[in-house]
C-alpha positions in Angstrom: 92.0 -16.4 -38.3 89.2 -13.5 -37.2 89.2 -10.4 -39.3 87.1 -7.3 -38.4 85.9 -4.8 -40.6 84.0 -2.0 -38.8 82.3 1.1 -39.7 81.3 3.9 -37.6 79.0 6.5 -39.3 78.7 10.0 -38.0 76.3 12.7 -39.5 75.9 10.8 -42.8 79.7 10.3 -43.2 81.6 7.0 -42.7 84.8 5.8 -40.7 85.9 2.3 -41.5 88.8 0.4 -39.9 89.6 -3.4 -41.0 92.2 -5.6 -39.3 92.7 -8.1 -36.6 90.4 -7.5 -33.5 91.5 -3.7 -34.2 88.9 -1.5 -32.5 87.6 1.7 -34.5 89.1 4.9 -33.5 86.7 7.8 -31.9 85.4 10.7 -34.0 87.2 10.7 -37.2 84.1 11.2 -39.1 83.9 14.8 -37.9 86.0 16.1 -40.5 83.6 15.2 -43.1 85.7 12.3 -44.8 85.6 8.7 -44.8 88.5 7.5 -43.0 89.3 3.7 -43.8 92.1 1.8 -41.7 93.2 -1.4 -40.7 94.6 -4.7 -42.5 92.7 -6.9 -45.3 94.3 -10.0 -46.6 95.8 -8.5 -50.1 95.9 -5.6 -52.3 93.1 -7.0 -54.4 90.9 -6.8 -51.4 91.8 -3.3 -50.3 91.3 -2.1 -53.8 88.0 -3.7 -53.8 86.7 -2.2 -50.7 88.2 1.3 -51.3 86.8 1.5 -54.8 83.3 0.6 -53.5 83.5 3.0 -50.7 84.3 5.9 -53.3 81.3 4.8 -55.5 79.4 5.4 -52.3 80.7 8.5 -50.8 82.8 10.2 -53.8 86.5 9.6 -54.3 87.2 12.8 -52.5 85.7 11.8 -49.2 87.7 8.6 -49.0 90.9 8.6 -47.0 92.6 5.4 -47.5 94.7 4.1 -44.8 94.3 0.3 -45.4 97.0 -1.9 -45.1 97.3 -5.5 -47.0 98.6 -8.8 -46.3 99.6 -10.7 -43.2 96.5 -11.8 -42.4 94.3 -15.1 -43.7 90.5 -14.6 -44.5 87.8 -17.0 -45.0 86.9 -17.9 -48.4 85.5 -15.2 -50.6 85.8 -12.8 -48.0 86.7 -9.5 -49.6 83.9 -10.2 -51.8 81.3 -10.6 -49.2 82.7 -7.4 -47.7 81.8 -5.4 -50.6 78.3 -7.0 -50.9 77.7 -5.6 -47.5 78.3 -2.1 -48.6 75.2 -1.9 -50.4 73.4 1.7 -51.0 71.3 1.5 -47.8 74.3 1.7 -45.8 74.2 5.6 -46.4 70.9 5.6 -44.3 73.0 4.5 -41.2 73.9 7.3 -38.8 75.9 6.9 -35.7 76.4 3.3 -36.2 79.0 0.6 -36.9 79.3 -2.5 -39.5 81.2 -5.3 -38.4 82.3 -8.0 -40.2 83.9 -10.8 -37.8 84.7 -13.7 -39.8 81.4 -14.5 -41.0 79.6 -12.9 -38.4 78.2 -9.5 -39.4 76.9 -7.1 -37.0 74.9 -3.7 -37.8 74.3 -1.2 -35.6 73.3 2.5 -35.5 70.4 4.8 -35.8 68.0 4.8 -39.0 64.6 6.9 -39.7 62.0 4.2 -39.0 61.4 0.4 -38.1 60.5 -0.5 -41.8 64.0 0.7 -42.5 65.8 -1.3 -39.5 64.2 -4.6 -40.9 64.8 -4.0 -44.5 68.6 -2.9 -44.3 69.4 -6.0 -42.3 67.6 -8.1 -44.8 69.3 -6.4 -47.7 72.6 -7.5 -46.4 71.5 -11.0 -45.3 70.2 -11.5 -49.1 73.6 -10.3 -50.4 75.5 -12.7 -48.6 75.8 -16.7 -48.8 74.2 -18.6 -45.8 77.5 -19.5 -43.7 77.3 -15.7 -42.8 75.1 -14.3 -39.9 73.7 -11.0 -39.8 72.9 -9.5 -36.1 70.5 -6.5 -36.4 71.5 -3.9 -33.7 69.7 -0.9 -35.6 67.7 1.3 -33.8 65.0 4.0 -34.5 66.2 7.0 -32.4 63.6 9.4 -30.7 62.3 11.8 -32.8 64.6 14.8 -33.7 62.8 17.6 -31.9 62.7 15.4 -28.9 66.5 15.2 -28.9 66.9 18.7 -29.2 64.5 19.4 -26.3 66.3 17.0 -24.2 69.6 18.1 -25.1 68.7 21.9 -24.3 67.0 20.3 -21.1 65.2 23.6 -20.0 68.5 25.9 -19.8 69.2 28.9 -21.3 72.0 29.9 -23.8 73.6 32.7 -22.1 75.1 35.8 -23.6 77.0 38.9 -21.9 74.3 41.6 -20.9 72.7 43.8 -23.5 75.1 41.9 -26.2 75.6 39.1 -28.7 78.7 37.8 -27.2 78.2 34.3 -25.4 79.3 33.7 -22.1 81.4 30.5 -21.2 78.4 28.8 -20.1 76.3 29.5 -23.5 79.7 28.2 -25.3 79.1 24.9 -23.3 75.6 24.5 -24.1 76.1 25.0 -27.7 79.0 22.4 -27.9 76.2 20.0 -26.9 73.8 21.2 -29.0 76.2 21.0 -32.1 76.8 17.2 -31.2 73.2 16.4 -31.5 72.3 18.1 -34.5 75.2 16.5 -35.8 73.3 13.3 -35.8 70.2 14.4 -37.1 69.2 12.7 -40.4 69.4 16.1 -42.7 69.1 18.5 -40.1 67.2 21.6 -40.8 66.8 23.6 -37.6 65.6 27.2 -37.0 67.4 29.1 -34.2 64.9 31.8 -32.7 66.2 34.5 -30.4 64.1 35.7 -27.9 64.3 38.7 -24.9 62.4 39.9 -22.2 60.4 43.1 -22.5 62.6 45.6 -20.9 63.7 48.2 -23.3 62.7 49.2 -26.8 60.8 46.8 -28.8 62.7 47.5 -31.8 66.2 46.7 -30.4 65.2 44.0 -28.6 64.4 42.3 -31.9 67.6 43.4 -33.3 69.6 41.8 -30.3 67.5 38.8 -30.4 68.3 38.4 -34.2 72.0 39.2 -33.6 72.1 36.5 -30.7 70.7 34.0 -32.9 73.0 34.7 -35.9 75.7 34.3 -33.2 74.4 30.9 -32.5 74.2 29.9 -36.1 77.7 31.1 -36.7 79.1 29.3 -33.5 77.3 25.9 -34.9 78.6 26.3 -38.5 82.2 26.5 -37.2 81.5 23.4 -35.3 80.8 21.7 -38.5 77.0 22.1 -39.0 76.4 22.7 -42.3 75.0 26.3 -42.9 72.4 25.2 -45.4 70.5 23.3 -42.6 70.2 26.4 -40.1 68.5 29.7 -40.4 68.3 32.3 -37.5 65.3 34.4 -36.6 64.9 37.3 -34.0 61.4 37.2 -31.9 62.5 39.8 -29.7 59.8 40.1 -26.2 57.0 39.1 -28.2 56.8 35.2 -27.4 57.6 35.0 -23.5 57.3 31.5 -21.6 56.8 33.4 -18.2 55.7 36.6 -17.0 58.6 39.5 -17.5 57.6 40.9 -13.8 60.2 39.1 -11.9 64.2 38.8 -12.6 64.1 35.2 -12.9 61.3 35.4 -15.5 63.1 38.0 -17.7 66.1 35.7 -17.4 63.6 32.9 -18.8 62.7 34.9 -21.5 65.9 35.9 -22.8 66.6 32.3 -24.6 67.4 30.8 -27.7 65.0 28.2 -29.2 66.0 25.6 -31.5 62.9 24.3 -33.7 63.1 21.6 -36.2 62.3 23.1 -39.7 59.1 21.5 -41.3 
């Protein structure tokens, strides 16, 4: 009998599903809770796994949807599953941990190559030799590169002379929110810019209002406000001359910079 325990981690939060070949549902971690679903051999296994997850993430974060009974596990399976839940698992983002019989596969993003190797080693050391650990962890591209690649030289658009987002601007921010949520403890500066048309003081105020709008929108999508700051640079940092309509349009932009 093959049992499967899988964990999908997003933005530092964990979703877990355990059961017979049950695929993990998608996007359950977006509400900031730890969803635990599936089937384990007995009630003692369920209690042990849930208790360990509560130790790791806090009782208030864990939503227990585990069923128990009706499946047969390898000897000592639940104890070995608990051993895979070391403190280091909290370092994995956008990943999965699957325990399929005695095959353990961990995947997802970690901060660096040393941590990638160390975490798989920690899991292997905690288990007996009958278990095999497959290391699918990866080191993602730098956080700033991820922000830049997602924005992809596009401009977050607002209605003319206002801080009201256009539908195109909203669509871009939805993509940015998804990428920021994947960053390790993100701290992002949101910097508003304008072209040089009109009064400088008014442009600085408008650029700040637009940056605030972006911050509020991202917060509404679940990005912690503490990790976001908003600033207005007005017309002082153009990326192209303001002497053509196209140039002015490029300068009316939102910049996302990873804070130091």
